[in-house]
N, CA, C and O atoms as CSV, one atom per row, in Angstrom:
chain,resi,resn,atom,element,x,y,z
A,1,MET,N,N,102.668,-93.238,41.814
A,1,MET,CA,C,101.642,-93.405,41.991
A,1,MET,C,C,101.117,-92.711,43.361
A,1,MET,O,O,101.721,-92.794,44.430
A,2,GLU,N,N,99.414,-91.735,43.087
A,2,GLU,CA,C,99.304,-91.360,44.138
A,2,GLU,C,C,98.550,-92.189,45.264
A,2,GLU,O,O,97.979,-93.251,45.014
A,3,TYR,N,N,98.585,-91.748,46.227
A,3,TYR,CA,C,97.973,-92.593,47.346
A,3,TYR,C,C,96.713,-92.335,47.191
A,3,TYR,O,O,96.231,-91.204,47.133
A,4,ASP,N,N,95.855,-93.834,47.085
A,4,ASP,CA,C,94.212,-93.695,46.805
A,4,ASP,C,C,93.408,-93.443,48.859
A,4,ASP,O,O,93.537,-93.989,49.956
A,5,GLU,N,N,92.851,-92.606,48.413
A,5,GLU,CA,C,92.067,-91.998,50.119
A,5,GLU,C,C,91.216,-92.993,50.563
A,5,GLU,O,O,91.057,-93.243,51.757
A,6,ASN,N,N,90.434,-93.811,49.287
A,6,ASN,CA,C,89.331,-94.824,49.550
A,6,ASN,C,C,89.800,-96.042,49.902
A,6,ASN,O,O,89.185,-96.868,50.576
A,7,ASN,N,N,91.174,-96.191,49.329
A,7,ASN,CA,C,91.551,-97.715,50.188
A,7,ASN,C,C,91.138,-98.457,51.453
A,7,ASN,O,O,90.958,-97.981,52.574
A,8,ILE,N,N,91.040,-99.561,51.097
A,8,ILE,CA,C,90.248,-99.968,52.624
A,8,ILE,C,C,90.633,-99.700,53.686
A,8,ILE,O,O,89.848,-99.501,54.613
A,9,PHE,N,N,92.002,-99.626,53.825
A,9,PHE,CA,C,93.010,-99.179,55.202
A,9,PHE,C,C,92.821,-97.772,55.638
A,9,PHE,O,O,92.744,-97.491,56.833
A,10,ALA,N,N,92.728,-96.698,54.500
A,10,ALA,CA,C,92.337,-95.388,54.984
A,10,ALA,C,C,90.874,-95.266,55.473
A,10,ALA,O,O,90.548,-94.459,56.343
A,11,ARG,N,N,89.869,-96.250,54.765
A,11,ARG,CA,C,88.715,-95.923,55.396
A,11,ARG,C,C,88.962,-96.401,56.834
A,11,ARG,O,O,88.675,-95.555,57.680
A,12,LEU,N,N,89.361,-97.398,57.228
A,12,LEU,CA,C,89.400,-97.816,58.250
A,12,LEU,C,C,89.912,-97.306,59.527
A,12,LEU,O,O,89.401,-97.408,60.643
A,13,LEU,N,N,91.143,-96.670,59.131
A,13,LEU,CA,C,91.593,-95.235,59.632
A,13,LEU,C,C,90.947,-94.153,60.279
A,13,LEU,O,O,90.999,-93.635,61.395
A,14,ARG,N,N,90.134,-93.922,58.907
A,14,ARG,CA,C,88.956,-92.813,59.432
A,14,ARG,C,C,87.548,-93.480,60.268
A,14,ARG,O,O,86.741,-92.674,60.731
A,15,GLY,N,N,87.306,-94.935,60.429
A,15,GLY,CA,C,86.667,-95.182,60.930
A,15,GLY,C,C,84.994,-95.087,60.233
A,15,GLY,O,O,83.896,-94.844,60.735
A,16,GLU,N,N,85.301,-95.304,59.308
A,16,GLU,CA,C,84.427,-95.930,58.177
A,16,GLU,C,C,83.852,-97.535,58.143
A,16,GLU,O,O,82.790,-98.156,58.101
A,17,ILE,N,N,84.813,-97.678,58.174
A,17,ILE,CA,C,84.779,-99.496,58.003
A,17,ILE,C,C,85.269,-100.127,59.646
A,17,ILE,O,O,86.384,-99.898,60.116
A,18,PRO,N,N,84.449,-100.751,60.195
A,18,PRO,CA,C,85.073,-101.473,61.599
A,18,PRO,C,C,85.687,-102.488,61.592
A,18,PRO,O,O,85.342,-103.373,60.809
A,19,CYS,N,N,86.915,-102.699,62.558
A,19,CYS,CA,C,87.756,-103.326,62.707
A,19,CYS,C,C,87.840,-104.233,64.235
A,19,CYS,O,O,87.100,-104.056,65.203
A,20,THR,N,N,88.657,-104.963,64.151
A,20,THR,CA,C,88.675,-105.385,65.574
A,20,THR,C,C,90.146,-105.194,66.156
A,20,THR,O,O,90.875,-106.169,65.974
A,21,LYS,N,N,90.630,-104.265,66.729
A,21,LYS,CA,C,91.421,-103.491,66.704
A,21,LYS,C,C,92.454,-104.207,68.352
A,21,LYS,O,O,92.248,-104.036,69.554
A,22,LEU,N,N,93.301,-104.830,67.761
A,22,LEU,CA,C,94.296,-105.425,68.449
A,22,LEU,C,C,95.484,-104.349,69.248
A,22,LEU,O,O,96.050,-104.554,70.322
A,23,TYR,N,N,95.609,-103.325,68.452
A,23,TYR,CA,C,96.559,-102.229,69.093
A,23,TYR,C,C,96.283,-101.154,68.075
A,23,TYR,O,O,96.138,-101.237,66.855
A,24,GLU,N,N,96.242,-99.956,69.022
A,24,GLU,CA,C,96.257,-98.492,68.526
A,24,GLU,C,C,97.056,-97.814,69.547
A,24,GLU,O,O,97.068,-98.050,70.755
A,25,ASP,N,N,98.111,-96.427,68.513
A,25,ASP,CA,C,98.534,-95.363,68.870
A,25,ASP,C,C,98.487,-94.598,67.722
A,25,ASP,O,O,97.787,-94.669,66.711
A,26,GLU,N,N,99.559,-93.690,68.150
A,26,GLU,CA,C,99.496,-92.348,67.584
A,26,GLU,C,C,99.893,-92.626,65.833
A,26,GLU,O,O,99.668,-91.920,64.851
A,27,TYR,N,N,100.587,-93.999,65.971
A,27,TYR,CA,C,101.634,-94.160,64.630
A,27,TYR,C,C,100.899,-95.091,64.061
A,27,TYR,O,O,101.270,-95.138,62.889
A,28,ALA,N,N,100.001,-95.912,64.256
A,28,ALA,CA,C,99.638,-97.131,63.698
A,28,ALA,C,C,98.463,-98.123,64.207
A,28,ALA,O,O,97.766,-97.787,65.165
A,29,LEU,N,N,98.349,-98.823,63.829
A,29,LEU,CA,C,96.800,-99.617,63.944
A,29,LEU,C,C,97.114,-101.135,63.533
A,29,LEU,O,O,97.842,-101.518,62.617
A,30,ALA,N,N,96.401,-101.873,64.414
A,30,ALA,CA,C,96.795,-103.463,64.401
A,30,ALA,C,C,95.328,-104.253,64.251
A,30,ALA,O,O,94.374,-103.889,64.939
A,31,PHE,N,N,95.226,-105.252,63.396
A,31,PHE,CA,C,93.826,-105.893,63.518
A,31,PHE,C,C,94.240,-107.399,62.648
A,31,PHE,O,O,95.127,-107.772,61.879
A,32,PRO,N,N,93.481,-107.756,63.047
A,32,PRO,CA,C,93.700,-109.424,62.334
A,32,PRO,C,C,93.476,-109.519,61.064
A,32,PRO,O,O,93.145,-108.397,60.679
A,33,ASP,N,N,93.478,-110.243,60.222
A,33,ASP,CA,C,94.000,-110.356,58.808
A,33,ASP,C,C,92.248,-111.013,58.940
A,33,ASP,O,O,91.655,-111.369,59.958
A,34,ILE,N,N,91.749,-110.990,57.452
A,34,ILE,CA,C,90.451,-111.079,57.252
A,34,ILE,C,C,90.121,-113.370,56.784
A,34,ILE,O,O,89.352,-114.320,56.928
A,35,ARG,N,N,91.609,-112.857,56.134
A,35,ARG,CA,C,91.964,-114.418,55.410
A,35,ARG,C,C,93.472,-114.754,55.764
A,35,ARG,O,O,94.509,-114.538,55.137
A,36,PRO,N,N,93.190,-115.468,57.215
A,36,PRO,CA,C,94.277,-115.919,57.802
A,36,PRO,C,C,95.391,-116.785,57.723
A,36,PRO,O,O,95.396,-117.821,58.388
A,37,GLN,N,N,96.200,-116.523,57.092
A,37,GLN,CA,C,97.433,-117.730,56.420
A,37,GLN,C,C,98.455,-118.803,57.495
A,37,GLN,O,O,99.273,-119.704,57.312
A,38,ALA,N,N,97.863,-118.110,58.647
A,38,ALA,CA,C,98.858,-118.462,59.950
A,38,ALA,C,C,97.916,-119.102,61.464
A,38,ALA,O,O,96.770,-119.251,61.039
A,39,PRO,N,N,97.929,-119.330,62.293
A,39,PRO,CA,C,97.122,-119.595,63.421
A,39,PRO,C,C,97.225,-117.843,63.923
A,39,PRO,O,O,96.325,-117.340,64.595
A,40,ALA,N,N,98.146,-117.251,63.589
A,40,ALA,CA,C,98.581,-115.702,64.134
A,40,ALA,C,C,98.558,-115.123,63.151
A,40,ALA,O,O,99.574,-115.359,62.497
A,41,HIS,N,N,97.861,-114.417,62.653
A,41,HIS,CA,C,97.815,-113.289,61.297
A,41,HIS,C,C,97.472,-112.117,61.498
A,41,HIS,O,O,96.264,-111.883,61.485
A,42,VAL,N,N,98.434,-111.003,61.748
A,42,VAL,CA,C,97.634,-109.735,62.023
A,42,VAL,C,C,98.608,-109.182,61.116
A,42,VAL,O,O,99.728,-109.543,60.757
A,43,LEU,N,N,97.580,-107.833,60.749
A,43,LEU,CA,C,98.078,-106.621,60.120
A,43,LEU,C,C,98.427,-105.270,60.712
A,43,LEU,O,O,97.563,-104.671,61.352
A,44,VAL,N,N,99.604,-104.762,60.548
A,44,VAL,CA,C,100.009,-103.506,60.998
A,44,VAL,C,C,100.325,-102.432,60.054
A,44,VAL,O,O,101.200,-102.455,59.188
A,45,ILE,N,N,99.258,-101.202,60.411
A,45,ILE,CA,C,99.545,-100.016,59.248
A,45,ILE,C,C,100.053,-98.880,60.102
A,45,ILE,O,O,100.076,-98.554,61.289
A,46,PRO,N,N,100.498,-98.377,58.774
A,46,PRO,CA,C,101.137,-96.894,59.856
A,46,PRO,C,C,99.450,-96.004,59.423
A,46,PRO,O,O,98.603,-96.280,58.574
A,47,LYS,N,N,99.513,-95.061,60.293
A,47,LYS,CA,C,98.328,-93.776,60.106
A,47,LYS,C,C,98.847,-92.891,59.237
A,47,LYS,O,O,98.068,-92.077,58.740
A,48,GLY,N,N,100.052,-92.862,58.920
A,48,GLY,CA,C,100.443,-91.817,57.720
A,48,GLY,C,C,100.155,-92.441,56.292
A,48,GLY,O,O,100.399,-93.643,56.187
A,49,LYS,N,N,99.673,-91.782,55.193
A,49,LYS,CA,C,99.555,-92.267,53.815
A,49,LYS,C,C,100.369,-92.784,52.855
A,49,LYS,O,O,100.433,-92.246,51.749
A,50,TYR,N,N,100.931,-93.649,53.097
A,50,TYR,CA,C,101.798,-94.467,52.037
A,50,TYR,C,C,101.617,-95.140,51.752
A,50,TYR,O,O,100.868,-95.886,52.383
A,51,ILE,N,N,102.185,-95.522,50.432
A,51,ILE,CA,C,101.407,-96.606,49.678
A,51,ILE,C,C,102.434,-97.913,50.035
A,51,ILE,O,O,101.875,-98.997,50.205
A,52,SER,N,N,103.747,-97.860,50.143
A,52,SER,CA,C,104.523,-98.738,50.428
A,52,SER,C,C,105.402,-98.540,51.369
A,52,SER,O,O,105.455,-97.512,52.044
A,53,ILE,N,N,106.185,-99.551,51.483
A,53,ILE,CA,C,107.570,-99.601,52.494
A,53,ILE,C,C,108.584,-98.961,52.283
A,53,ILE,O,O,109.471,-98.689,53.091
A,54,GLN,N,N,108.485,-98.583,50.787
A,54,GLN,CA,C,109.588,-97.985,49.879
A,54,GLN,C,C,109.072,-96.675,50.123
A,54,GLN,O,O,109.967,-96.033,50.673
A,55,GLU,N,N,107.955,-95.918,49.957
A,55,GLU,CA,C,107.695,-94.948,50.090
A,55,GLU,C,C,107.826,-94.232,51.652
A,55,GLU,O,O,107.984,-93.034,51.888
A,56,PHE,N,N,107.735,-95.087,52.399
A,56,PHE,CA,C,107.688,-94.971,53.760
A,56,PHE,C,C,108.991,-94.718,54.573
A,56,PHE,O,O,109.163,-94.047,55.590
A,57,GLY,N,N,109.772,-95.379,53.897
A,57,GLY,CA,C,111.065,-95.514,54.250
A,57,GLY,C,C,112.036,-94.214,53.816
A,57,GLY,O,O,112.921,-93.679,54.484
A,58,GLU,N,N,111.490,-93.842,52.252
A,58,GLU,CA,C,111.915,-92.117,52.012
A,58,GLU,C,C,110.909,-91.099,52.299
A,58,GLU,O,O,111.377,-89.961,52.337
A,59,SER,N,N,109.970,-91.173,52.457
A,59,SER,CA,C,109.233,-89.862,53.404
A,59,SER,C,C,108.885,-89.801,54.123
A,59,SER,O,O,108.568,-88.618,54.240
A,60,ALA,N,N,108.465,-90.608,55.414
A,60,ALA,CA,C,107.892,-90.676,56.663
A,60,ALA,C,C,108.954,-89.896,57.608
A,60,ALA,O,O,110.172,-89.946,57.440
A,61,THR,N,N,108.360,-89.238,58.526
A,61,THR,CA,C,109.732,-88.840,59.459
A,61,THR,C,C,110.256,-89.569,60.473
A,61,THR,O,O,109.452,-90.447,60.785
A,62,PRO,N,N,111.467,-89.609,61.280
A,62,PRO,CA,C,111.829,-90.354,61.397
A,62,PRO,C,C,111.140,-91.133,63.216
A,62,PRO,O,O,111.475,-92.234,63.653
A,63,GLU,N,N,110.085,-90.055,63.974
A,63,GLU,CA,C,109.094,-90.541,64.625
A,63,GLU,C,C,108.353,-91.803,64.163
A,63,GLU,O,O,108.258,-92.896,64.721
A,64,GLU,N,N,107.786,-91.307,62.843
A,64,GLU,CA,C,106.514,-92.033,61.982
A,64,GLU,C,C,107.498,-93.373,62.040
A,64,GLU,O,O,106.957,-94.328,62.596
A,65,ILE,N,N,108.790,-93.598,61.582
A,65,ILE,CA,C,109.261,-94.917,61.678
A,65,ILE,C,C,109.228,-95.312,62.704
A,65,ILE,O,O,108.144,-95.845,62.940
A,66,THR,N,N,109.996,-95.334,63.609
A,66,THR,CA,C,110.290,-95.498,64.890
A,66,THR,C,C,109.146,-95.755,65.814
A,66,THR,O,O,109.223,-96.418,66.849
A,67,GLY,N,N,108.256,-95.268,65.424
A,67,GLY,CA,C,106.584,-95.324,66.087
A,67,GLY,C,C,105.871,-96.545,65.865
A,67,GLY,O,O,105.208,-97.264,66.613
A,68,PHE,N,N,106.261,-96.618,64.280
A,68,PHE,CA,C,105.649,-97.605,63.367
A,68,PHE,C,C,105.977,-99.012,63.791
A,68,PHE,O,O,105.088,-99.837,64.001
A,69,PHE,N,N,107.365,-99.303,63.927
A,69,PHE,CA,C,108.059,-100.335,64.170
A,69,PHE,C,C,108.119,-100.718,65.553
A,69,PHE,O,O,107.926,-101.916,65.760
A,70,ARG,N,N,108.373,-99.884,66.687
A,70,ARG,CA,C,107.849,-99.829,67.962
A,70,ARG,C,C,106.538,-100.767,67.788
A,70,ARG,O,O,106.559,-101.924,68.208
A,71,ALA,N,N,105.625,-100.328,67.280
A,71,ALA,CA,C,104.185,-100.847,67.561
A,71,ALA,C,C,104.394,-102.437,66.778
A,71,ALA,O,O,104.152,-103.361,67.554
A,72,VAL,N,N,104.672,-102.728,65.819
A,72,VAL,CA,C,105.068,-103.899,65.432
A,72,VAL,C,C,105.543,-105.085,66.616
A,72,VAL,O,O,105.133,-106.224,66.838
A,73,SER,N,N,106.789,-104.091,67.361
A,73,SER,CA,C,107.063,-105.132,68.182
A,73,SER,C,C,105.896,-105.455,69.610
A,73,SER,O,O,105.647,-106.573,70.060
A,74,ARG,N,N,105.373,-104.258,70.063
A,74,ARG,CA,C,104.599,-104.581,71.080
A,74,ARG,C,C,103.454,-105.391,70.524
A,74,ARG,O,O,103.016,-106.205,71.337
A,75,VAL,N,N,102.619,-105.374,68.879
A,75,VAL,CA,C,101.892,-106.287,68.523
A,75,VAL,C,C,102.861,-108.360,68.741
A,75,VAL,O,O,102.336,-109.465,68.876
A,76,ALA,N,N,103.618,-108.142,68.702
A,76,ALA,CA,C,104.143,-109.407,68.292
A,76,ALA,C,C,104.295,-110.056,70.039
A,76,ALA,O,O,104.458,-111.233,70.364
A,77,LYS,N,N,104.197,-109.054,70.790
A,77,LYS,CA,C,104.857,-109.471,72.378
A,77,LYS,C,C,103.431,-109.495,73.014
A,77,LYS,O,O,103.322,-110.258,73.974
A,78,GLN,N,N,102.342,-108.809,72.656
A,78,GLN,CA,C,101.030,-108.799,72.998
A,78,GLN,C,C,100.637,-109.930,72.282
A,78,GLN,O,O,100.130,-110.638,73.152
A,79,LEU,N,N,100.557,-110.595,71.101
A,79,LEU,CA,C,100.253,-111.979,70.906
A,79,LEU,C,C,101.088,-112.779,71.635
A,79,LEU,O,O,100.261,-113.175,72.456
A,80,GLY,N,N,101.989,-113.248,71.910
A,80,GLY,CA,C,103.218,-113.755,72.695
A,80,GLY,C,C,103.436,-114.195,71.794
A,80,GLY,O,O,102.692,-115.171,71.689
A,81,VAL,N,N,104.298,-114.070,70.624
A,81,VAL,CA,C,104.908,-114.519,69.609
A,81,VAL,C,C,106.439,-114.408,69.027
A,81,VAL,O,O,107.100,-115.013,68.183
A,82,ALA,N,N,106.706,-113.010,70.176
A,82,ALA,CA,C,108.060,-112.601,70.458
A,82,ALA,C,C,108.838,-113.398,70.403
A,82,ALA,O,O,109.600,-113.479,69.439
A,83,GLU,N,N,108.876,-114.251,71.465
A,83,GLU,CA,C,109.719,-115.553,71.828
A,83,GLU,C,C,109.885,-116.789,70.966
A,83,GLU,O,O,111.025,-117.172,70.703
A,84,PRO,N,N,108.756,-117.480,70.480
A,84,PRO,CA,C,109.234,-118.695,69.476
A,84,PRO,C,C,108.902,-117.949,68.369
A,84,PRO,O,O,108.448,-118.713,67.518
A,85,GLY,N,N,108.919,-116.809,67.987
A,85,GLY,CA,C,109.190,-116.363,66.747
A,85,GLY,C,C,108.047,-115.909,65.564
A,85,GLY,O,O,106.915,-116.390,65.626
A,86,TYR,N,N,108.394,-115.010,64.551
A,86,TYR,CA,C,107.031,-114.966,63.568
A,86,TYR,C,C,108.063,-114.065,62.753
A,86,TYR,O,O,109.156,-113.528,62.929
A,87,ARG,N,N,106.959,-114.228,61.622
A,87,ARG,CA,C,107.280,-113.879,60.369
A,87,ARG,C,C,106.747,-112.201,59.955
A,87,ARG,O,O,105.555,-111.956,60.141
A,88,LEU,N,N,107.506,-111.265,59.491
A,88,LEU,CA,C,106.985,-110.449,59.085
A,88,LEU,C,C,107.095,-110.340,57.213
A,88,LEU,O,O,107.997,-110.681,56.448
A,89,ILE,N,N,105.821,-109.746,56.978
A,89,ILE,CA,C,106.028,-109.528,55.499
A,89,ILE,C,C,105.540,-108.202,54.892
A,89,ILE,O,O,104.372,-107.892,55.124
A,90,ALA,N,N,106.227,-107.462,54.213
A,90,ALA,CA,C,105.965,-106.218,53.520
A,90,ALA,C,C,105.512,-106.038,52.072
A,90,ALA,O,O,106.410,-105.450,51.470
A,91,ASN,N,N,104.521,-106.299,51.307
A,91,ASN,CA,C,104.901,-106.670,49.722
A,91,ASN,C,C,104.754,-104.974,49.316
A,91,ASN,O,O,104.199,-104.043,49.900
A,92,VAL,N,N,105.489,-105.056,48.098
A,92,VAL,CA,C,105.452,-103.272,47.491
A,92,VAL,C,C,105.560,-103.933,45.809
A,92,VAL,O,O,106.398,-104.551,45.153
A,93,GLY,N,N,104.106,-103.356,45.589
A,93,GLY,CA,C,104.028,-103.525,43.666
A,93,GLY,C,C,103.602,-104.730,43.533
A,93,GLY,O,O,103.344,-105.687,44.263
A,94,PRO,N,N,103.584,-104.439,42.306
A,94,PRO,CA,C,102.272,-105.771,41.289
A,94,PRO,C,C,103.284,-106.658,41.375
A,94,PRO,O,O,102.728,-107.657,41.832
A,95,ASP,N,N,104.611,-106.958,41.194
A,95,ASP,CA,C,105.413,-108.201,41.587
A,95,ASP,C,C,105.139,-108.817,42.763
A,95,ASP,O,O,105.577,-109.967,42.791
A,96,SER,N,N,104.803,-108.610,43.346
A,96,SER,CA,C,104.861,-109.126,45.162
A,96,SER,C,C,103.424,-109.142,45.251
A,96,SER,O,O,103.132,-110.080,45.993
A,97,LEU,N,N,102.267,-108.483,44.801
A,97,LEU,CA,C,101.042,-109.057,44.384
A,97,LEU,C,C,100.356,-108.010,45.895
A,97,LEU,O,O,99.381,-108.294,46.591
A,98,GLN,N,N,101.008,-107.149,45.979
A,98,GLN,CA,C,100.748,-106.002,46.987
A,98,GLN,C,C,98.846,-105.841,46.769
A,98,GLN,O,O,98.625,-105.148,45.776
A,99,GLU,N,N,98.117,-106.106,47.154
A,99,GLU,CA,C,96.714,-105.966,47.425
A,99,GLU,C,C,96.166,-104.595,47.422
A,99,GLU,O,O,95.541,-103.925,46.600
A,100,VAL,N,N,96.634,-104.391,48.684
A,100,VAL,CA,C,95.818,-102.490,49.415
A,100,VAL,C,C,97.080,-101.881,49.064
A,100,VAL,O,O,98.188,-102.410,49.144
A,101,PRO,N,N,96.790,-100.670,48.652
A,101,PRO,CA,C,97.979,-99.231,48.432
A,101,PRO,C,C,97.952,-98.510,49.593
A,101,PRO,O,O,97.448,-97.395,49.727
A,102,HIS,N,N,98.442,-99.091,50.339
A,102,HIS,CA,C,98.628,-98.342,51.841
A,102,HIS,C,C,99.677,-99.450,52.630
A,102,HIS,O,O,99.269,-100.574,52.923
A,103,PHE,N,N,101.101,-98.995,52.944
A,103,PHE,CA,C,102.026,-99.618,53.474
A,103,PHE,C,C,101.521,-100.919,54.810
A,103,PHE,O,O,101.140,-100.537,55.917
A,104,HIS,N,N,101.573,-101.801,54.596
A,104,HIS,CA,C,101.029,-103.016,55.932
A,104,HIS,C,C,102.409,-103.761,55.747
A,104,HIS,O,O,103.213,-103.993,54.844
A,105,VAL,N,N,102.218,-104.050,57.312
A,105,VAL,CA,C,103.144,-105.574,57.632
A,105,VAL,C,C,102.439,-106.778,57.891
A,105,VAL,O,O,101.597,-106.678,58.783
A,106,HIS,N,N,102.565,-107.984,57.306
A,106,HIS,CA,C,101.973,-108.912,58.192
A,106,HIS,C,C,102.351,-110.027,59.765
A,106,HIS,O,O,102.412,-111.213,59.441
A,107,ILE,N,N,102.437,-109.936,60.317
A,107,ILE,CA,C,102.952,-110.402,61.338
A,107,ILE,C,C,102.281,-111.958,61.189
A,107,ILE,O,O,101.071,-112.074,61.386
A,108,LEU,N,N,103.023,-113.043,60.866
A,108,LEU,CA,C,102.275,-114.566,61.028
A,108,LEU,C,C,102.986,-115.256,61.937
A,108,LEU,O,O,104.207,-115.143,62.046
A,109,ALA,N,N,102.226,-116.060,62.690
A,109,ALA,CA,C,103.059,-117.061,63.670
A,109,ALA,C,C,101.922,-117.940,64.217
A,109,ALA,O,O,100.738,-117.964,63.881
A,110,GLY,N,N,102.656,-118.741,65.251
A,110,GLY,CA,C,101.695,-119.723,66.051
A,110,GLY,C,C,101.959,-121.109,65.310
A,110,GLY,O,O,101.173,-122.052,65.406
A,111,ARG,N,N,103.146,-121.151,64.555
A,111,ARG,CA,C,103.310,-122.342,64.211
A,111,ARG,C,C,104.391,-122.509,63.373
A,111,ARG,O,O,104.539,-121.585,62.573
A,112,LYS,N,N,105.368,-123.606,63.299
A,112,LYS,CA,C,106.718,-123.198,62.298
A,112,LYS,C,C,106.087,-123.051,60.910
A,112,LYS,O,O,105.232,-123.887,60.615
A,113,LEU,N,N,106.385,-122.127,60.044
A,113,LEU,CA,C,105.953,-121.577,58.781
A,113,LEU,C,C,106.787,-122.029,57.539
A,113,LEU,O,O,106.443,-121.898,56.364
A,114,GLY,N,N,108.142,-122.679,58.087
A,114,GLY,CA,C,108.442,-123.495,57.167
A,114,GLY,C,C,109.336,-122.329,55.820
A,114,GLY,O,O,109.623,-121.136,55.929
A,115,ARG,N,N,109.554,-123.228,54.707
A,115,ARG,CA,C,110.649,-122.215,54.185
A,115,ARG,C,C,109.482,-120.770,53.574
A,115,ARG,O,O,108.257,-120.879,53.514
A,116,MET,N,N,110.279,-119.505,53.186
A,116,MET,CA,C,109.290,-118.682,52.592
A,116,MET,C,C,109.051,-118.680,50.865
A,116,MET,O,O,107.982,-118.559,50.266
A,117,LEU,N,N,110.133,-118.819,50.423
A,117,LEU,CA,C,110.348,-119.319,49.066
A,117,LEU,C,C,110.932,-120.242,48.760
A,117,LEU,O,O,111.962,-120.653,49.294
A,118,VAL,N,N,110.313,-120.749,47.776
A,118,VAL,CA,C,110.562,-122.196,47.188
A,118,VAL,C,C,111.968,-121.736,46.318
A,118,VAL,O,O,112.096,-120.689,45.685
A,119,PRO,N,N,112.791,-122.619,46.444
A,119,PRO,CA,C,114.260,-122.358,45.178
A,119,PRO,C,C,113.678,-121.986,43.585
A,119,PRO,O,O,112.932,-122.842,43.109
A,120,HIS,N,N,113.877,-121.148,42.995
A,120,HIS,CA,C,113.359,-121.312,41.832
A,120,HIS,C,C,114.997,-121.805,41.024
A,120,HIS,O,O,116.148,-121.678,41.441
A,121,ASP,N,N,114.540,-122.303,39.925
A,121,ASP,CA,C,115.878,-122.922,38.790
A,121,ASP,C,C,115.722,-122.278,37.676
A,121,ASP,O,O,115.276,-122.780,36.644
A,122,GLY,N,N,116.111,-121.026,37.826
A,122,GLY,CA,C,116.576,-120.453,36.807
A,122,GLY,C,C,115.506,-119.901,36.001
A,122,GLY,O,O,115.766,-119.300,34.958
């Protein structure tokens, strides 16, 4: 799958669509999710053109990988959720219902989140 230059996150990174920037550095941009699923729900996206964490892990430079995950940690600390805890979610592909074809992680926090998945009986 080729990277779609017109996906919403690519347009945010180019400044074509405004967002409330909570954090930005040379590797990542963080902003609130428009449909929050927890009291704190922030998206962190890398500045590179990566469709998924799979592609990011295989193709990004060591500096991009380190910079991105440091940004995630900094955002969690900035939100005040590093100590009580938070959940990271990165969807990959259609089976996970990845909606935007640009790698991103969701930081969810602000309450006890419960089980991530309901057990499946076969």
